[in-house]
C-alpha distance (Angstrom), angle and dihedral (degrees) to the residues before:
residue distance angle dihedral
M1 . . .
N2 3.87 . .
A3 3.91 123.3 .
Q4 3.81 92.8 -101.0
Q5 3.73 92.5 57.5
Q6 3.75 90.7 49.0
I7 3.78 90.3 52.0
L8 3.74 91.4 50.2
Q9 3.78 92.1 52.6
K10 3.76 98.3 48.4
P11 3.82 108.4 93.3
K12 3.81 118.1 -124.6
L13 3.84 112.8 -112.5
L14 3.74 129.5 -150.1
P15 3.73 124.7 -160.8
V16 3.82 116.1 -122.9
L17 3.80 132.1 -176.0
L18 3.97 107.9 -136.6
L19 3.80 113.5 -131.2
R20 3.92 88.2 -169.0
G21 3.77 138.9 6.5
Y22 3.82 115.1 -60.0
V23 3.82 136.7 -177.3
P24 3.86 107.6 -148.1
E25 3.83 116.5 -131.1
S26 3.86 86.8 -121.1
G27 3.73 88.8 63.5
G28 3.93 120.8 -131.7
G29 3.85 96.0 140.1
K30 3.70 134.4 -82.7
Q31 3.77 119.1 -37.1
L32 3.68 117.2 -147.5
A33 3.83 130.5 -122.3
G34 3.85 109.7 -88.5
S35 3.85 93.5 32.4
L36 3.76 120.0 131.9
I37 3.72 109.1 -140.6
N38 3.84 138.1 166.7
L39 3.86 116.0 -123.8
P40 3.83 131.2 177.5
V41 3.75 110.6 -89.7
E42 3.82 99.7 -104.0
E43 3.84 92.0 46.4
A44 3.81 91.3 48.0
R45 3.86 89.7 51.0
K46 3.76 90.1 50.3
V47 3.81 97.5 50.3
V48 3.87 92.3 46.3
K49 3.86 89.5 49.4
L50 3.88 90.3 51.0
G51 3.75 93.2 48.8
I52 3.83 93.5 -114.1
A53 3.85 92.9 118.7
E54 3.76 145.4 3.0
R55 3.76 129.0 -129.2
A56 3.89 112.6 -94.6
D57 3.78 99.7 -172.0
D58 3.77 131.4 99.8
F59 3.84 96.7 -101.7
């Protein structure tokens, strides 16, 4: 597998600030409110839409 293929397979992550506790779909245990975490794009969009987190990037 070359470097370009590895880049294509790596999911893009977005930083979000949690407004309440959340267990990421990838596992790893519950993250507490106030935590700044990186989530895959689709999951980040979902938690922002549901009011669980807010965007923490320079958009």
